[in-house]
Each structure stands twice: as C-alpha cells, then as structure tokens.
C-alpha positions in Angstrom: 45.1 -33.8 82.9 47.9 -35.3 84.4 48.9 -39.1 84.1 52.1 -40.3 85.6 53.1 -37.0 86.7 52.8 -35.8 83.0 50.4 -33.1 81.8 48.7 -34.2 78.6 47.7 -31.7 76.0 44.0 -31.0 76.0 42.5 -31.9 72.7 39.6 -29.9 71.4 37.7 -31.0 68.4 36.1 -28.3 66.3 33.3 -29.4 63.8 32.6 -27.0 60.9 29.3 -27.4 58.9 29.9 -26.8 55.5 27.6 -24.7 53.7 26.8 -25.6 49.8 26.8 -22.8 47.5 23.6 -22.5 45.7 23.9 -22.6 42.1 22.9 -19.5 39.9 19.8 -19.8 37.8 19.3 -19.0 34.0 16.8 -16.3 34.2 18.9 -13.7 33.5 19.7 -15.2 30.2 16.2 -15.2 29.2 15.9 -11.7 30.3 18.9 -10.6 28.2 17.7 -12.4 25.0 14.4 -10.6 25.1 16.2 -7.4 25.7 18.4 -8.3 22.5 15.3 -9.2 20.5 13.6 -5.9 21.6 16.5 -3.7 20.5 17.0 -5.6 17.2 13.1 -5.2 16.6 13.7 -1.4 17.3 16.5 -0.9 15.1 14.6 -2.8 12.3 11.9 -0.3 12.9 14.2 2.7 12.5 15.7 1.1 9.2 12.0 0.6 7.9 11.2 4.4 8.6 14.1 5.5 6.9 14.3 3.2 3.8 10.5 3.3 2.8 8.4 6.2 1.3 5.3 7.6 2.8 3.3 5.2 0.4 5.1 2.2 1.4 4.8 3.2 5.0 1.1 3.4 4.6 1.0 0.0 2.7 2.8 -1.8 5.7 0.7 0.0 8.2 -2.7 -0.9 6.3 -1.4 -4.8 6.0 -1.2 -5.2 9.9 -4.5 -3.2 10.5 -7.2 -5.9 10.9 -10.6 -4.7 9.9 -14.1 -6.8 10.6 -16.0 -7.5 7.5 -19.9 -8.2 7.8 -20.9 -10.4 5.1 -24.7 -11.0 4.2 -25.5 -14.5 3.5 -22.2 -15.5 2.9 -19.5 -17.2 5.3 -15.7 -17.7 5.4 -13.4 -14.9 4.2 -11.5 -13.6 1.0 -8.2 -13.6 2.9 -6.3 -10.2 3.5 -8.2 -7.5 1.8 -9.4 -10.4 -0.2 -7.5 -9.2 -3.0 -8.9 -5.7 -3.1 -9.5 -2.8 -0.9 -12.1 -3.3 1.9 -13.5 0.2 1.2 -13.6 2.0 -2.4 -11.4 5.0 -3.0 -14.6 7.2 -2.5 -15.1 6.0 0.9 -18.1 3.7 0.2 -18.4 0.1 0.9 -17.6 -2.5 -1.5 -20.4 -5.3 -1.2 -18.7 -6.4 2.4 -19.4 -3.5 4.8 -17.0 -2.5 7.4 -18.0 -2.0 11.1 -14.9 0.0 12.0 -11.2 -1.5 13.1 -11.7 -4.3 15.5 -9.7 -7.4 16.2 -10.8 -10.3 13.9 -10.8 -14.0 14.7 -7.6 -15.5 13.2 -7.7 -17.9 10.4 -8.2 -21.6 11.4 -10.2 -20.9 14.7 -13.3 -22.5 16.0 -15.6 -19.8 14.8 -18.2 -20.7 12.2 -20.9 -19.2 10.2 -24.0 -21.1 9.3 -26.1 -20.4 6.4 -29.6 -19.0 7.6 -32.2 -21.7 7.8 -29.8 -24.5 6.6 -27.8 -25.4 9.7 -24.8 -26.1 7.3 -21.4 -24.7 8.3 -20.5 -22.6 5.4 -16.8 -22.5 6.2 -16.9 -26.3 5.5 -18.1 -26.1 2.1 -15.5 -26.1 -0.8 -17.8 -23.5 -3.0 -17.0 -20.6 -0.5 -13.3 -20.9 -0.6 -13.5 -20.1 -4.4 -13.7 -16.5 -4.4 -10.6 -16.3 -2.1 -8.7 -18.4 -4.7 -10.1 -16.6 -7.8 -9.4 -13.2 -6.1 -5.7 -14.4 -5.6 -5.3 -15.5 -9.2 -6.8 -12.5 -10.4 -4.2 -10.3 -8.3 -1.3 -12.4 -9.4 -2.2 -12.0 -13.3 -2.7 -8.0 -12.6 0.5 -7.8 -10.9 2.4 -9.5 -13.7 0.6 -7.5 -16.2 1.6 -4.4 -14.4 5.0 -5.1 -14.2 5.0 -5.9 -18.0 3.2 -2.1 -18.7 6.0 -0.6 -16.8 8.6 -2.1 -18.8 6.8 -1.5 -22.0 6.3 1.9 -21.3 10.0 2.5 -20.3 10.9 1.0 -23.4 8.8 3.3 -25.5 10.0 6.3 -23.9 13.6 5.4 -24.3 13.1 4.8 -28.1 11.3 8.0 -28.8 13.9 10.7 -29.3 11.2 13.6 -28.6 10.1 11.9 -25.4 13.4 10.5 -24.0 14.3 13.5 -22.0 10.8 13.0 -20.1 11.5 9.7 -18.7 12.4 11.2 -15.4 8.6 12.7 -15.2 6.8 9.4 -15.5 6.7 7.9 -12.2 5.2 4.4 -11.4 3.7 4.0 -8.0 1.9 0.8 -6.6 -1.0 1.7 -4.8 -4.1 -0.1 -2.9 -5.9 0.4 -6.1 -3.4 -0.6 -8.6 -0.6 0.7 -10.6 -0.5 4.4 -10.7 1.3 6.2 -13.6 2.0 9.7 -12.6 3.1 12.3 -15.6 4.9 14.9 -13.4 5.3 18.6 -14.9 8.5 20.5 -14.4 9.7 24.1 -14.7 10.6 23.5 -18.6 7.8 21.1 -19.3 4.2 21.8 -19.0 1.4 19.2 -20.0 -1.3 22.4 -20.2 -1.3 25.7 -21.3 -1.2 28.2 -18.1 -4.5 28.3 -16.3 -6.2 26.0 -19.0 -7.1 22.5 -19.8 -5.7 22.8 -23.4 -2.8 20.1 -23.6 0.5 20.9 -24.9 1.9 18.9 -28.1 4.5 17.2 -25.7 1.6 16.2 -23.4 -0.3 14.7 -26.4 2.8 12.6 -27.3 3.3 11.5 -23.9 -0.1 10.3 -23.1 -0.4 8.6 -26.7 2.7 6.8 -25.7 1.1 5.5 -22.2 -1.9 4.6 -24.1 -0.1 2.3 -26.5 1.6 0.8 -23.3 -1.8 0.0 -21.5 -4.0 -0.6 -24.5 -3.5 -4.5 -24.5 -4.4 -4.6 -20.6 -8.0 -5.2 -19.5 -7.9 -3.2 -16.6 -10.1 -0.3 -15.9 -8.7 3.0 -15.5 -9.0 5.9 -13.3 -7.6 9.5 -14.2 -7.0 12.2 -11.5 -5.6 15.8 -12.0 -3.6 17.7 -9.8 -2.4 21.5 -9.7 -0.3 23.5 -7.5 -1.1 25.9 -4.9 -0.9 28.9 -7.1 -4.3 30.5 -7.6 -5.8 32.3 -10.3 -8.7 34.4 -11.4 -10.7 33.9 -14.6 -13.7 35.7 -15.6 -15.8 32.5 -15.4 -14.7 32.1 -11.6 -13.0 28.8 -12.3 -10.4 27.4 -9.5 -7.9 24.8 -9.0 -10.8 22.3 -8.5 -12.5 23.1 -11.7 -9.0 23.4 -13.4 -7.8 19.9 -12.1 -10.8 18.1 -13.3 -11.0 19.6 -16.5 -7.3 18.6 -17.2 -8.3 15.1 -16.1 -11.1 14.9 -18.4 -8.7 16.4 -21.1 -6.5 13.3 -20.6 -9.1 11.1 -20.9 -10.1 12.3 -24.1 -6.5 12.2 -25.4 -6.5 8.5 -24.3 -9.6 7.6 -26.0 -8.2 9.4 -29.1 -5.2 7.1 -28.8 -7.6 3.9 -28.8 -8.5 3.5 -25.5 -12.3 2.6 -25.1 -14.3 4.7 -23.1 -15.7 1.7 -21.6 -12.6 1.1 -19.5 -12.9 4.5 -17.6 -14.3 4.3 -13.9 -13.2 7.7 -12.5 -12.4 11.1 -13.6 -11.6 13.3 -10.9 -9.6 16.7 -10.0 -8.4 17.0 -6.5 -6.8 20.6 -7.0 -3.7 21.0 -4.7 -4.8 18.8 -2.0 -2.4 16.2 -2.6 1.0 17.7 -3.6 3.9 15.8 -4.9 6.5 18.1 -3.3 5.0 18.5 0.1 7.6 20.9 1.4 6.6 23.3 -1.4 3.0 23.4 -2.5 3.9 26.0 -5.2 6.4 23.7 -6.8 5.5 22.6 -10.5 6.2 19.3 -10.1 2.9 19.5 -8.0 1.1 19.7 -11.4 0.6 16.5 -12.6 -1.8 13.7 -14.2 -2.3 10.3 -12.5 -3.5 7.3 -14.6 -4.1 4.3 -12.3 -4.7 0.6 -13.9 -7.2 -0.6 -11.2 -6.9 -4.2 -9.9 -9.6 -6.5 -11.4 -12.3 -7.8 -9.1 -13.2 -11.6 -10.1 -16.7 -10.8 -8.3 
C-alpha cells in the first residue's frame, strides 16, 4: 500500500485459539489402592499358611464356611456354631439338622420366622435369644476351665521327678469338640506292651496325673486310641483297629481307677493308624498315642 510515495508494511494479524489442557482424573489412584490392598491380603494369606498348623487352618476354614441350619418349631439362631459343632463327631446331626453348605441370611436381615399357628415373630421374642447367650457363657467357662487344666497338668508333670522327662510327650490341642490331651509315645517310651493293651507302669503314672488334673472339671470325656502303621499277627486275628480300641478302653479303666466317674465318658474309640501324628512316616512310634478330650458343654 502506497501513501505519499511510501510503501507501508502490510500488517498480518494471526489469531491463535488456545486449547486448554484436560485435567487428569484420579481413577488410577483407586485402581492402585485396590492393587496394594489385594497384594497385602495375598501376603497375609501366605503368612497364615506358613505360621499355622493343619488343625488351626481347618478351624479358620470352618469359621468362614456358612452352614444352613434347619430348626424344628424354633426360630432365631444360636450364633456361629451356637457354641458347638453343627455336626456330631460321628457324623450325625445334633438336634439342628444340616441341609448342606449354602449361603445363609446375615444377622440383622429382614428374614423372620413365625411360630406355626401363632402368627408371632419368634425372632422378636427375648426368650429365643437365651440359648445363644447361655451357649456363649458356657463356652467362655469351658475355655477358662480348660486353660486352668493345662496349667495344672503342666505343673504336676514338672513337679513329679518320674514324669518330668515326659513333659514333651503330653500335647495340648484345641479342637472343635474341646481340649484334646495327646499322650504321645516315642522310641524309648511306650504306654503299652508291644502288641497288647496292657499299660506300662509309666503309662499308669502318666494317666493318673492327667486324671488328677481333670477330676475337678464337669466336662464329659472322649478317649481315642491310635497305633502306627506296622501290622502284626496274633492267634486271635487282632488288628490295629481292635488294638487301638482296646488301648482306649484300658485308658478309660486307668482314669476310673484314679477317681474319674464312669458317667463322664461319652466315647471310647480306636482309629488304628488312620490319623497319624507324623504323617510323613506312618511307622513312626509317635503315631502310637492316646487322646483324652475334654468335651465342650452344651447348655441345652
């Protein structure tokens, strides 16, 4: 463009439209937190598997396994296991009958049970919550009593010079049925003469000490005999089954001779070599043992 003989520069205006940067969302943080939580749960699972025994792992699995209980003419629930095993140790149902393992209705849901013919909600009745409370109180008393029994028996074994060396042969295991006291044999300690149910003198002293430790408890008892996997032959055709049962009954007689009333016994059984103490070596002498279980009380 010329003006007065001069060429003026051409002015070009360039407009640039600014593009705003989108803000990054926080979804990745949530995903990362879920990943960290999952890894923590995974490592906790690995730690539990490595730090617990088989019995403890079975107890944890049973705790988180829901079971449907069908009650007859009754409503509500007794809580987790109702303070006792849903199934009896021999496999039969204890009053509440199981219908298999299925998801159960969570406590506090809208599910209600009505008494037949009354139209009344049993869950709302205070008297139907009493068994749960009574069961919990009975279980707490049992737990305290069994802990006291363990301390009492350990003290008696430590104070007796003839039995002090057998302290390691007495094992305490908390089971679903109650407190199990295992009297375990070893290569230089046998509770019974080889292939017989005749108790040795050391076994008699050990069982008598156990009897004195449990004599003040009201709990019923179960006695179980175990053998190793070594077979034997006798003229009468006896086997590890009959031998383990005979040794369990011989232990019952020893306990009664030490002052335990016969009415306290609920089960006397032999399981041969089907439940070894040392699973890697069925012939290990420690598989020969006697189990005396203080059973949990059932307030019902």
